[in-house]
PyMOL Python script that loads the backbone (N, CA, C, O; Angstrom):
from pymol import cmd

cmd.read_pdbstr("""\
ATOM      1  N   MET A   1    -123.804  86.968-146.165  1.00  0.00           N
ATOM      2  CA  MET A   1    -122.966  87.952-146.886  1.00  0.00           C
ATOM      3  C   MET A   1    -121.522  87.030-146.985  1.00  0.00           C
ATOM      4  O   MET A   1    -121.064  86.300-146.106  1.00  0.00           O
ATOM      5  N   SER A   2    -121.086  87.243-148.038  1.00  0.00           N
ATOM      6  CA  SER A   2    -120.050  86.529-148.355  1.00  0.00           C
ATOM      7  C   SER A   2    -118.693  87.077-148.105  1.00  0.00           C
ATOM      8  O   SER A   2    -118.578  88.302-148.052  1.00  0.00           O
ATOM      9  N   LYS A   3    -117.611  86.290-147.938  1.00  0.00           N
ATOM     10  CA  LYS A   3    -116.318  87.029-147.462  1.00  0.00           C
ATOM     11  C   LYS A   3    -115.877  87.554-148.569  1.00  0.00           C
ATOM     12  O   LYS A   3    -116.171  87.163-149.699  1.00  0.00           O
ATOM     13  N   GLN A   4    -114.951  88.715-148.216  1.00  0.00           N
ATOM     14  CA  GLN A   4    -114.246  89.634-149.066  1.00  0.00           C
ATOM     15  C   GLN A   4    -112.797  89.333-149.025  1.00  0.00           C
ATOM     16  O   GLN A   4    -112.259  89.235-147.922  1.00  0.00           O
ATOM     17  N   PHE A   5    -112.015  89.157-150.254  1.00  0.00           N
ATOM     18  CA  PHE A   5    -110.719  88.957-150.117  1.00  0.00           C
ATOM     19  C   PHE A   5    -109.943  89.738-151.148  1.00  0.00           C
ATOM     20  O   PHE A   5    -110.507  89.983-152.215  1.00  0.00           O
ATOM     21  N   THR A   6    -108.788  90.128-150.956  1.00  0.00           N
ATOM     22  CA  THR A   6    -107.915  90.791-151.966  1.00  0.00           C
ATOM     23  C   THR A   6    -107.459  89.785-152.968  1.00  0.00           C
ATOM     24  O   THR A   6    -107.624  88.598-152.687  1.00  0.00           O
ATOM     25  N   LYS A   7    -106.857  90.143-154.203  1.00  0.00           N
ATOM     26  CA  LYS A   7    -106.166  89.400-155.113  1.00  0.00           C
ATOM     27  C   LYS A   7    -105.143  88.429-154.328  1.00  0.00           C
ATOM     28  O   LYS A   7    -105.112  87.204-154.445  1.00  0.00           O
ATOM     29  N   GLU A   8    -104.222  89.301-153.418  1.00  0.00           N
ATOM     30  CA  GLU A   8    -103.223  88.652-152.931  1.00  0.00           C
ATOM     31  C   GLU A   8    -103.666  87.552-152.093  1.00  0.00           C
ATOM     32  O   GLU A   8    -102.903  86.595-151.956  1.00  0.00           O
ATOM     33  N   GLU A   9    -104.752  87.558-151.536  1.00  0.00           N
ATOM     34  CA  GLU A   9    -105.180  86.691-150.276  1.00  0.00           C
ATOM     35  C   GLU A   9    -105.569  85.651-151.233  1.00  0.00           C
ATOM     36  O   GLU A   9    -105.009  84.615-150.875  1.00  0.00           O
ATOM     37  N   ILE A  10    -106.274  85.451-152.289  1.00  0.00           N
ATOM     38  CA  ILE A  10    -106.777  84.615-153.389  1.00  0.00           C
ATOM     39  C   ILE A  10    -105.719  83.858-153.661  1.00  0.00           C
ATOM     40  O   ILE A  10    -105.658  82.650-153.437  1.00  0.00           O
ATOM     41  N   PHE A  11    -104.682  84.669-154.247  1.00  0.00           N
ATOM     42  CA  PHE A  11    -103.526  84.022-154.810  1.00  0.00           C
ATOM     43  C   PHE A  11    -102.493  83.032-153.593  1.00  0.00           C
ATOM     44  O   PHE A  11    -101.864  82.000-153.826  1.00  0.00           O
ATOM     45  N   ALA A  12    -102.620  83.797-152.283  1.00  0.00           N
ATOM     46  CA  ALA A  12    -101.813  83.011-151.432  1.00  0.00           C
ATOM     47  C   ALA A  12    -102.710  81.707-151.042  1.00  0.00           C
ATOM     48  O   ALA A  12    -102.163  80.607-150.967  1.00  0.00           O
ATOM     49  N   LYS A  13    -104.076  81.858-150.801  1.00  0.00           N
ATOM     50  CA  LYS A  13    -105.014  80.724-150.486  1.00  0.00           C
ATOM     51  C   LYS A  13    -104.760  79.629-151.793  1.00  0.00           C
ATOM     52  O   LYS A  13    -104.452  78.455-151.584  1.00  0.00           O
ATOM     53  N   LEU A  14    -104.920  80.148-153.045  1.00  0.00           N
ATOM     54  CA  LEU A  14    -104.767  79.017-154.093  1.00  0.00           C
ATOM     55  C   LEU A  14    -103.250  78.394-153.966  1.00  0.00           C
ATOM     56  O   LEU A  14    -103.010  77.206-154.183  1.00  0.00           O
ATOM     57  N   LYS A  15    -102.466  79.163-153.662  1.00  0.00           N
ATOM     58  CA  LYS A  15    -100.970  78.450-153.555  1.00  0.00           C
ATOM     59  C   LYS A  15    -100.942  77.527-152.555  1.00  0.00           C
ATOM     60  O   LYS A  15    -100.403  76.423-152.630  1.00  0.00           O
ATOM     61  N   GLU A  16    -101.593  78.033-151.504  1.00  0.00           N
ATOM     62  CA  GLU A  16    -101.337  76.871-150.380  1.00  0.00           C
ATOM     63  C   GLU A  16    -102.252  75.657-150.862  1.00  0.00           C
ATOM     64  O   GLU A  16    -101.688  74.563-150.859  1.00  0.00           O
ATOM     65  N   ILE A  17    -103.455  75.688-151.237  1.00  0.00           N
ATOM     66  CA  ILE A  17    -104.221  74.520-151.665  1.00  0.00           C
ATOM     67  C   ILE A  17    -103.269  73.698-152.727  1.00  0.00           C
ATOM     68  O   ILE A  17    -103.285  72.469-152.658  1.00  0.00           O
ATOM     69  N   LEU A  18    -102.549  74.260-153.579  1.00  0.00           N
ATOM     70  CA  LEU A  18    -101.898  73.667-154.703  1.00  0.00           C
ATOM     71  C   LEU A  18    -100.806  72.899-153.974  1.00  0.00           C
ATOM     72  O   LEU A  18    -100.625  71.715-154.259  1.00  0.00           O
ATOM     73  N   VAL A  19     -99.968  73.586-152.927  1.00  0.00           N
ATOM     74  CA  VAL A  19     -98.744  72.883-152.425  1.00  0.00           C
ATOM     75  C   VAL A  19     -99.364  71.850-151.558  1.00  0.00           C
ATOM     76  O   VAL A  19     -99.027  70.701-151.842  1.00  0.00           O
ATOM     77  N   GLU A  20    -100.165  71.982-150.599  1.00  0.00           N
ATOM     78  CA  GLU A  20    -100.859  71.030-149.560  1.00  0.00           C
ATOM     79  C   GLU A  20    -101.307  69.927-150.072  1.00  0.00           C
ATOM     80  O   GLU A  20    -100.822  68.841-149.752  1.00  0.00           O
ATOM     81  N   ASP A  21    -102.462  70.068-151.088  1.00  0.00           N
ATOM     82  CA  ASP A  21    -103.379  69.140-151.475  1.00  0.00           C
ATOM     83  C   ASP A  21    -102.905  68.332-152.792  1.00  0.00           C
ATOM     84  O   ASP A  21    -103.124  67.142-153.022  1.00  0.00           O
ATOM     85  N   PHE A  22    -102.127  69.355-153.693  1.00  0.00           N
ATOM     86  CA  PHE A  22    -101.692  68.572-154.855  1.00  0.00           C
ATOM     87  C   PHE A  22    -100.189  68.358-154.991  1.00  0.00           C
ATOM     88  O   PHE A  22     -99.694  67.870-156.007  1.00  0.00           O
ATOM     89  N   GLU A  23     -99.413  68.777-153.828  1.00  0.00           N
ATOM     90  CA  GLU A  23     -98.153  68.454-153.743  1.00  0.00           C
ATOM     91  C   GLU A  23     -97.218  69.267-154.930  1.00  0.00           C
ATOM     92  O   GLU A  23     -96.145  68.823-155.338  1.00  0.00           O
ATOM     93  N   ILE A  24     -97.806  70.480-155.377  1.00  0.00           N
ATOM     94  CA  ILE A  24     -97.138  71.083-156.423  1.00  0.00           C
ATOM     95  C   ILE A  24     -95.788  72.031-155.644  1.00  0.00           C
ATOM     96  O   ILE A  24     -95.938  72.599-154.562  1.00  0.00           O
ATOM     97  N   ASP A  25     -94.717  72.047-156.301  1.00  0.00           N
ATOM     98  CA  ASP A  25     -93.596  72.884-156.044  1.00  0.00           C
ATOM     99  C   ASP A  25     -94.153  74.325-155.884  1.00  0.00           C
ATOM    100  O   ASP A  25     -94.754  74.804-156.845  1.00  0.00           O
ATOM    101  N   GLU A  26     -94.004  75.051-154.758  1.00  0.00           N
ATOM    102  CA  GLU A  26     -94.382  76.381-154.666  1.00  0.00           C
ATOM    103  C   GLU A  26     -93.696  77.326-155.740  1.00  0.00           C
ATOM    104  O   GLU A  26     -94.272  78.323-156.176  1.00  0.00           O
ATOM    105  N   ASP A  27     -92.464  76.955-156.121  1.00  0.00           N
ATOM    106  CA  ASP A  27     -91.754  78.060-156.881  1.00  0.00           C
ATOM    107  C   ASP A  27     -92.366  77.928-158.339  1.00  0.00           C
ATOM    108  O   ASP A  27     -92.196  78.877-159.104  1.00  0.00           O
ATOM    109  N   ILE A  28     -92.977  76.957-158.717  1.00  0.00           N
ATOM    110  CA  ILE A  28     -93.591  77.024-160.033  1.00  0.00           C
ATOM    111  C   ILE A  28     -95.054  77.795-159.968  1.00  0.00           C
ATOM    112  O   ILE A  28     -95.576  78.165-161.020  1.00  0.00           O
ATOM    113  N   ILE A  29     -95.606  77.991-158.870  1.00  0.00           N
ATOM    114  CA  ILE A  29     -96.942  78.642-158.829  1.00  0.00           C
ATOM    115  C   ILE A  29     -96.894  79.989-158.982  1.00  0.00           C
ATOM    116  O   ILE A  29     -96.779  80.684-157.972  1.00  0.00           O
ATOM    117  N   VAL A  30     -96.974  80.596-160.289  1.00  0.00           N
ATOM    118  CA  VAL A  30     -96.807  81.700-160.451  1.00  0.00           C
ATOM    119  C   VAL A  30     -98.169  82.323-161.321  1.00  0.00           C
ATOM    120  O   VAL A  30     -98.931  81.553-161.905  1.00  0.00           O
ATOM    121  N   PRO A  31     -98.345  83.640-161.326  1.00  0.00           N
ATOM    122  CA  PRO A  31     -99.687  84.182-161.963  1.00  0.00           C
ATOM    123  C   PRO A  31     -99.806  83.503-163.394  1.00  0.00           C
ATOM    124  O   PRO A  31    -100.911  83.055-163.702  1.00  0.00           O
ATOM    125  N   ASP A  32     -98.804  83.400-164.247  1.00  0.00           N
ATOM    126  CA  ASP A  32     -98.966  83.030-165.577  1.00  0.00           C
ATOM    127  C   ASP A  32     -98.777  81.317-165.703  1.00  0.00           C
ATOM    128  O   ASP A  32     -98.856  80.841-166.836  1.00  0.00           O
ATOM    129  N   ALA A  33     -98.574  80.568-164.756  1.00  0.00           N
ATOM    130  CA  ALA A  33     -98.608  79.030-164.790  1.00  0.00           C
ATOM    131  C   ALA A  33     -99.727  78.511-165.316  1.00  0.00           C
ATOM    132  O   ALA A  33    -100.799  78.821-164.795  1.00  0.00           O
ATOM    133  N   ASN A  34     -99.703  77.696-166.356  1.00  0.00           N
ATOM    134  CA  ASN A  34    -100.950  76.961-166.956  1.00  0.00           C
ATOM    135  C   ASN A  34    -101.015  75.945-165.894  1.00  0.00           C
ATOM    136  O   ASN A  34    -100.061  75.384-165.356  1.00  0.00           O
ATOM    137  N   LEU A  35    -102.492  75.756-165.625  1.00  0.00           N
ATOM    138  CA  LEU A  35    -102.693  74.605-164.592  1.00  0.00           C
ATOM    139  C   LEU A  35    -102.486  73.103-165.043  1.00  0.00           C
ATOM    140  O   LEU A  35    -102.085  72.148-164.378  1.00  0.00           O
ATOM    141  N   PHE A  36    -102.888  73.176-166.405  1.00  0.00           N
ATOM    142  CA  PHE A  36    -102.681  71.680-167.066  1.00  0.00           C
ATOM    143  C   PHE A  36    -101.387  71.466-167.568  1.00  0.00           C
ATOM    144  O   PHE A  36    -100.886  70.347-167.457  1.00  0.00           O
ATOM    145  N   GLU A  37    -100.685  72.526-168.188  1.00  0.00           N
ATOM    146  CA  GLU A  37     -99.341  72.220-168.785  1.00  0.00           C
ATOM    147  C   GLU A  37     -98.403  72.269-167.842  1.00  0.00           C
ATOM    148  O   GLU A  37     -97.731  71.286-167.530  1.00  0.00           O
ATOM    149  N   ASP A  38     -98.272  73.552-167.255  1.00  0.00           N
ATOM    150  CA  ASP A  38     -97.154  73.834-166.117  1.00  0.00           C
ATOM    151  C   ASP A  38     -97.433  72.999-164.815  1.00  0.00           C
ATOM    152  O   ASP A  38     -96.566  72.213-164.431  1.00  0.00           O
ATOM    153  N   LEU A  39     -98.234  73.095-164.343  1.00  0.00           N
ATOM    154  CA  LEU A  39     -98.565  72.276-162.901  1.00  0.00           C
ATOM    155  C   LEU A  39     -99.182  70.809-163.119  1.00  0.00           C
ATOM    156  O   LEU A  39     -99.448  70.016-162.216  1.00  0.00           O
ATOM    157  N   GLU A  40     -99.332  70.636-164.293  1.00  0.00           N
ATOM    158  CA  GLU A  40     -99.814  68.997-164.651  1.00  0.00           C
ATOM    159  C   GLU A  40    -101.024  68.648-163.908  1.00  0.00           C
ATOM    160  O   GLU A  40    -101.056  67.513-163.434  1.00  0.00           O
ATOM    161  N   LEU A  41    -102.115  69.490-163.705  1.00  0.00           N
ATOM    162  CA  LEU A  41    -103.271  69.167-163.189  1.00  0.00           C
ATOM    163  C   LEU A  41    -104.249  68.482-164.197  1.00  0.00           C
ATOM    164  O   LEU A  41    -104.246  68.902-165.354  1.00  0.00           O
ATOM    165  N   ASP A  42    -105.041  67.516-163.868  1.00  0.00           N
ATOM    166  CA  ASP A  42    -105.993  66.898-164.909  1.00  0.00           C
ATOM    167  C   ASP A  42    -107.103  67.301-164.392  1.00  0.00           C
ATOM    168  O   ASP A  42    -107.189  67.959-163.355  1.00  0.00           O
ATOM    169  N   SER A  43    -108.230  66.845-165.241  1.00  0.00           N
ATOM    170  CA  SER A  43    -109.598  67.436-165.246  1.00  0.00           C
ATOM    171  C   SER A  43    -110.163  66.984-163.667  1.00  0.00           C
ATOM    172  O   SER A  43    -110.870  67.762-163.027  1.00  0.00           O
ATOM    173  N   ILE A  44    -109.826  65.847-163.210  1.00  0.00           N
ATOM    174  CA  ILE A  44    -110.257  65.659-161.958  1.00  0.00           C
ATOM    175  C   ILE A  44    -109.740  66.474-160.818  1.00  0.00           C
ATOM    176  O   ILE A  44    -110.394  66.691-159.797  1.00  0.00           O
ATOM    177  N   ASP A  45    -108.364  66.974-161.076  1.00  0.00           N
ATOM    178  CA  ASP A  45    -107.668  67.674-160.053  1.00  0.00           C
ATOM    179  C   ASP A  45    -108.454  69.039-160.075  1.00  0.00           C
ATOM    180  O   ASP A  45    -108.684  69.642-159.027  1.00  0.00           O
ATOM    181  N   ALA A  46    -108.938  69.597-161.551  1.00  0.00           N
ATOM    182  CA  ALA A  46    -109.438  70.748-161.452  1.00  0.00           C
ATOM    183  C   ALA A  46    -110.663  70.765-160.716  1.00  0.00           C
ATOM    184  O   ALA A  46    -110.935  71.693-159.955  1.00  0.00           O
ATOM    185  N   VAL A  47    -111.492  69.687-160.924  1.00  0.00           N
ATOM    186  CA  VAL A  47    -112.787  69.582-160.156  1.00  0.00           C
ATOM    187  C   VAL A  47    -112.649  69.719-158.525  1.00  0.00           C
ATOM    188  O   VAL A  47    -113.373  70.414-157.812  1.00  0.00           O
ATOM    189  N   ASP A  48    -111.506  68.860-158.080  1.00  0.00           N
ATOM    190  CA  ASP A  48    -111.093  68.940-156.658  1.00  0.00           C
ATOM    191  C   ASP A  48    -110.892  70.442-156.437  1.00  0.00           C
ATOM    192  O   ASP A  48    -111.592  70.939-155.554  1.00  0.00           O
ATOM    193  N   LEU A  49    -110.081  71.213-157.070  1.00  0.00           N
ATOM    194  CA  LEU A  49    -109.718  72.431-156.923  1.00  0.00           C
ATOM    195  C   LEU A  49    -110.794  73.255-156.747  1.00  0.00           C
ATOM    196  O   LEU A  49    -110.867  74.030-155.794  1.00  0.00           O
ATOM    197  N   ALA A  50    -111.644  73.148-157.600  1.00  0.00           N
ATOM    198  CA  ALA A  50    -112.900  74.059-157.800  1.00  0.00           C
ATOM    199  C   ALA A  50    -113.582  73.878-156.430  1.00  0.00           C
ATOM    200  O   ALA A  50    -113.942  74.896-155.839  1.00  0.00           O
ATOM    201  N   VAL A  51    -113.811  72.541-155.816  1.00  0.00           N
ATOM    202  CA  VAL A  51    -114.451  72.294-154.801  1.00  0.00           C
ATOM    203  C   VAL A  51    -113.840  73.024-153.448  1.00  0.00           C
ATOM    204  O   VAL A  51    -114.566  73.581-152.624  1.00  0.00           O
ATOM    205  N   LYS A  52    -112.415  72.941-153.337  1.00  0.00           N
ATOM    206  CA  LYS A  52    -111.601  73.466-152.424  1.00  0.00           C
ATOM    207  C   LYS A  52    -111.976  74.926-152.404  1.00  0.00           C
ATOM    208  O   LYS A  52    -112.377  75.541-151.416  1.00  0.00           O
ATOM    209  N   LEU A  53    -111.805  75.378-153.551  1.00  0.00           N
ATOM    210  CA  LEU A  53    -112.163  77.057-153.553  1.00  0.00           C
ATOM    211  C   LEU A  53    -113.463  77.421-153.198  1.00  0.00           C
ATOM    212  O   LEU A  53    -113.668  78.528-152.700  1.00  0.00           O
ATOM    213  N   GLN A  54    -114.548  76.465-153.432  1.00  0.00           N
ATOM    214  CA  GLN A  54    -115.846  76.938-152.978  1.00  0.00           C
ATOM    215  C   GLN A  54    -115.979  76.905-151.421  1.00  0.00           C
ATOM    216  O   GLN A  54    -116.818  77.584-150.828  1.00  0.00           O
ATOM    217  N   TYR A  55    -115.117  76.092-150.816  1.00  0.00           N
ATOM    218  CA  TYR A  55    -114.951  76.289-149.418  1.00  0.00           C
ATOM    219  C   TYR A  55    -114.355  77.317-148.855  1.00  0.00           C
ATOM    220  O   TYR A  55    -114.672  77.789-147.764  1.00  0.00           O
ATOM    221  N   PHE A  56    -113.457  77.712-149.581  1.00  0.00           N
ATOM    222  CA  PHE A  56    -112.724  79.032-149.191  1.00  0.00           C
ATOM    223  C   PHE A  56    -113.593  80.290-149.349  1.00  0.00           C
ATOM    224  O   PHE A  56    -113.529  81.224-148.549  1.00  0.00           O
ATOM    225  N   THR A  57    -114.486  80.272-150.522  1.00  0.00           N
ATOM    226  CA  THR A  57    -115.206  81.427-150.785  1.00  0.00           C
ATOM    227  C   THR A  57    -116.507  81.461-150.502  1.00  0.00           C
ATOM    228  O   THR A  57    -117.127  82.512-150.661  1.00  0.00           O
ATOM    229  N   ASP A  58    -117.196  80.196-149.986  1.00  0.00           N
ATOM    230  CA  ASP A  58    -118.486  80.167-149.564  1.00  0.00           C
ATOM    231  C   ASP A  58    -119.431  80.383-150.762  1.00  0.00           C
ATOM    232  O   ASP A  58    -120.600  80.709-150.558  1.00  0.00           O
ATOM    233  N   LYS A  59    -118.949  80.207-152.013  1.00  0.00           N
ATOM    234  CA  LYS A  59    -119.690  80.524-153.271  1.00  0.00           C
ATOM    235  C   LYS A  59    -119.482  79.233-154.261  1.00  0.00           C
ATOM    236  O   LYS A  59    -118.454  78.595-154.488  1.00  0.00           O
ATOM    237  N   LYS A  60    -120.690  79.080-154.726  1.00  0.00           N
ATOM    238  CA  LYS A  60    -120.596  77.996-155.988  1.00  0.00           C
ATOM    239  C   LYS A  60    -119.913  78.417-157.249  1.00  0.00           C
ATOM    240  O   LYS A  60    -120.460  79.241-157.981  1.00  0.00           O
ATOM    241  N   ILE A  61    -118.673  77.867-157.566  1.00  0.00           N
ATOM    242  CA  ILE A  61    -118.295  77.910-158.920  1.00  0.00           C
ATOM    243  C   ILE A  61    -118.977  77.255-159.979  1.00  0.00           C
ATOM    244  O   ILE A  61    -119.065  76.028-159.931  1.00  0.00           O
ATOM    245  N   SER A  62    -119.469  77.879-160.922  1.00  0.00           N
ATOM    246  CA  SER A  62    -120.009  77.148-161.955  1.00  0.00           C
ATOM    247  C   SER A  62    -119.074  76.544-163.042  1.00  0.00           C
ATOM    248  O   SER A  62    -118.073  77.117-163.472  1.00  0.00           O
ATOM    249  N   PRO A  63    -119.562  75.198-163.475  1.00  0.00           N
ATOM    250  CA  PRO A  63    -118.512  74.545-164.404  1.00  0.00           C
ATOM    251  C   PRO A  63    -118.120  75.161-165.453  1.00  0.00           C
ATOM    252  O   PRO A  63    -116.944  74.983-165.770  1.00  0.00           O
ATOM    253  N   ASP A  64    -118.912  76.006-166.252  1.00  0.00           N
ATOM    254  CA  ASP A  64    -118.791  76.972-167.461  1.00  0.00           C
ATOM    255  C   ASP A  64    -117.714  77.912-166.937  1.00  0.00           C
ATOM    256  O   ASP A  64    -116.807  78.192-167.720  1.00  0.00           O
ATOM    257  N   ASN A  65    -117.694  78.454-165.669  1.00  0.00           N
ATOM    258  CA  ASN A  65    -116.688  79.325-165.434  1.00  0.00           C
ATOM    259  C   ASN A  65    -115.490  78.876-165.341  1.00  0.00           C
ATOM    260  O   ASN A  65    -114.527  79.558-165.693  1.00  0.00           O
ATOM    261  N   PHE A  66    -115.362  77.522-164.798  1.00  0.00           N
ATOM    262  CA  PHE A  66    -114.097  76.949-164.538  1.00  0.00           C
ATOM    263  C   PHE A  66    -113.507  76.304-165.916  1.00  0.00           C
ATOM    264  O   PHE A  66    -112.322  75.970-165.917  1.00  0.00           O
ATOM    265  N   LYS A  67    -114.216  76.140-166.967  1.00  0.00           N
ATOM    266  CA  LYS A  67    -113.815  75.409-168.188  1.00  0.00           C
ATOM    267  C   LYS A  67    -113.053  76.604-168.667  1.00  0.00           C
ATOM    268  O   LYS A  67    -112.041  76.272-169.285  1.00  0.00           O
ATOM    269  N   GLN A  68    -113.247  77.978-168.560  1.00  0.00           N
ATOM    270  CA  GLN A  68    -112.527  79.029-169.193  1.00  0.00           C
ATOM    271  C   GLN A  68    -111.141  79.415-168.535  1.00  0.00           C
ATOM    272  O   GLN A  68    -110.405  80.251-169.058  1.00  0.00           O
ATOM    273  N   ILE A  69    -110.805  78.714-167.277  1.00  0.00           N
ATOM    274  CA  ILE A  69    -109.898  79.078-166.764  1.00  0.00           C
ATOM    275  C   ILE A  69    -108.353  78.042-167.182  1.00  0.00           C
ATOM    276  O   ILE A  69    -108.324  76.814-167.098  1.00  0.00           O
ATOM    277  N   LYS A  70    -107.405  78.757-167.540  1.00  0.00           N
ATOM    278  CA  LYS A  70    -106.256  77.890-167.899  1.00  0.00           C
ATOM    279  C   LYS A  70    -105.109  78.366-167.122  1.00  0.00           C
ATOM    280  O   LYS A  70    -104.194  77.545-167.049  1.00  0.00           O
ATOM    281  N   THR A  71    -104.917  79.518-166.505  1.00  0.00           N
ATOM    282  CA  THR A  71    -103.694  79.860-165.678  1.00  0.00           C
ATOM    283  C   THR A  71    -104.045  80.204-164.101  1.00  0.00           C
ATOM    284  O   THR A  71    -105.189  80.359-163.675  1.00  0.00           O
ATOM    285  N   ILE A  72    -102.891  80.290-163.355  1.00  0.00           N
ATOM    286  CA  ILE A  72    -103.260  80.461-162.056  1.00  0.00           C
ATOM    287  C   ILE A  72    -104.018  82.230-162.011  1.00  0.00           C
ATOM    288  O   ILE A  72    -104.955  82.447-161.242  1.00  0.00           O
ATOM    289  N   ASP A  73    -103.610  83.051-162.678  1.00  0.00           N
ATOM    290  CA  ASP A  73    -104.111  84.553-162.644  1.00  0.00           C
ATOM    291  C   ASP A  73    -105.788  84.349-163.021  1.00  0.00           C
ATOM    292  O   ASP A  73    -106.691  84.979-162.470  1.00  0.00           O
ATOM    293  N   ASP A  74    -105.964  83.365-164.041  1.00  0.00           N
ATOM    294  CA  ASP A  74    -107.499  83.077-164.278  1.00  0.00           C
ATOM    295  C   ASP A  74    -108.182  82.678-163.118  1.00  0.00           C
ATOM    296  O   ASP A  74    -109.289  83.136-162.835  1.00  0.00           O
ATOM    297  N   VAL A  75    -107.554  81.802-162.387  1.00  0.00           N
ATOM    298  CA  VAL A  75    -108.371  81.309-161.187  1.00  0.00           C
ATOM    299  C   VAL A  75    -108.619  82.471-160.201  1.00  0.00           C
ATOM    300  O   VAL A  75    -109.716  82.664-159.676  1.00  0.00           O
ATOM    301  N   VAL A  76    -107.466  83.270-159.973  1.00  0.00           N
ATOM    302  CA  VAL A  76    -107.594  84.388-159.085  1.00  0.00           C
ATOM    303  C   VAL A  76    -108.552  85.401-159.504  1.00  0.00           C
ATOM    304  O   VAL A  76    -109.226  85.994-158.662  1.00  0.00           O
ATOM    305  N   ILE A  77    -108.671  85.674-160.945  1.00  0.00           N
ATOM    306  CA  ILE A  77    -109.642  86.727-161.486  1.00  0.00           C
ATOM    307  C   ILE A  77    -111.055  86.222-161.487  1.00  0.00           C
ATOM    308  O   ILE A  77    -111.964  87.016-161.241  1.00  0.00           O
ATOM    309  N   ALA A  78    -111.315  84.925-161.752  1.00  0.00           N
ATOM    310  CA  ALA A  78    -112.668  84.155-161.517  1.00  0.00           C
ATOM    311  C   ALA A  78    -113.120  84.341-160.095  1.00  0.00           C
ATOM    312  O   ALA A  78    -114.248  84.785-159.881  1.00  0.00           O
ATOM    313  N   ILE A  79    -112.417  84.071-159.245  1.00  0.00           N
ATOM    314  CA  ILE A  79    -112.645  84.073-157.643  1.00  0.00           C
ATOM    315  C   ILE A  79    -112.940  85.367-157.344  1.00  0.00           C
ATOM    316  O   ILE A  79    -114.074  85.538-156.897  1.00  0.00           O
ATOM    317  N   GLU A  80    -112.129  86.493-157.481  1.00  0.00           N
ATOM    318  CA  GLU A  80    -112.430  87.683-157.510  1.00  0.00           C
ATOM    319  C   GLU A  80    -113.738  88.177-157.865  1.00  0.00           C
ATOM    320  O   GLU A  80    -114.426  88.861-157.108  1.00  0.00           O
ATOM    321  N   LYS A  81    -114.082  87.809-159.064  1.00  0.00           N
ATOM    322  CA  LYS A  81    -115.324  88.108-159.661  1.00  0.00           C
ATOM    323  C   LYS A  81    -116.620  87.507-159.044  1.00  0.00           C
ATOM    324  O   LYS A  81    -117.667  88.135-158.887  1.00  0.00           O
ATOM    325  N   LEU A  82    -116.440  86.404-158.766  1.00  0.00           N
ATOM    326  CA  LEU A  82    -117.282  85.518-158.155  1.00  0.00           C
ATOM    327  C   LEU A  82    -117.588  85.990-156.655  1.00  0.00           C
ATOM    328  O   LEU A  82    -118.735  85.843-156.232  1.00  0.00           O
ATOM    329  N   ILE A  83    -116.657  86.519-155.887  1.00  0.00           N
ATOM    330  CA  ILE A  83    -116.917  86.955-154.705  1.00  0.00           C
ATOM    331  C   ILE A  83    -117.634  88.523-154.789  1.00  0.00           C
ATOM    332  O   ILE A  83    -118.447  88.870-153.932  1.00  0.00           O
ATOM    333  N   LYS A  84    -117.313  89.243-155.697  1.00  0.00           N
ATOM    334  CA  LYS A  84    -117.903  90.480-156.148  1.00  0.00           C
ATOM    335  C   LYS A  84    -119.319  90.539-156.425  1.00  0.00           C
ATOM    336  O   LYS A  84    -120.024  91.504-156.131  1.00  0.00           O
ATOM    337  N   GLU A  85    -119.781  89.332-157.084  1.00  0.00           N
ATOM    338  CA  GLU A  85    -121.172  89.215-157.299  1.00  0.00           C
ATOM    339  C   GLU A  85    -121.867  88.910-156.119  1.00  0.00           C
ATOM    340  O   GLU A  85    -122.227  87.756-155.883  1.00  0.00           O
ATOM    341  N   ASN A  86    -122.090  89.859-155.346  1.00  0.00           N
ATOM    342  CA  ASN A  86    -122.667  89.613-154.108  1.00  0.00           C
ATOM    343  C   ASN A  86    -124.012  90.655-154.248  1.00  0.00           C
ATOM    344  O   ASN A  86    -124.822  90.745-153.325  1.00  0.00           O
TER     345      ASN A  86
END
""", "prot")
cmd.dss("prot")
cmd.show_as("cartoon", "prot")
cmd.util.cbc("prot")
cmd.orient("prot")
């Protein structure tokens, strides 16, 4: 059985990962922030982020799903969907 999280919990964990592991300023991590333009992540960072989120959710994130993600809110929605696919 996989874990269940609210959108707020997913956002909080995502923010924590971005601040602690990617050293991104907490103030710029908002739902409509673009991962690549606003937060300056690159493709390797995106893969690293996906791996960290897999540990958080205990679910595999498909590369195709992650390619569609552009903003913080996209990540939250994708993780929420992934968790509900139980």
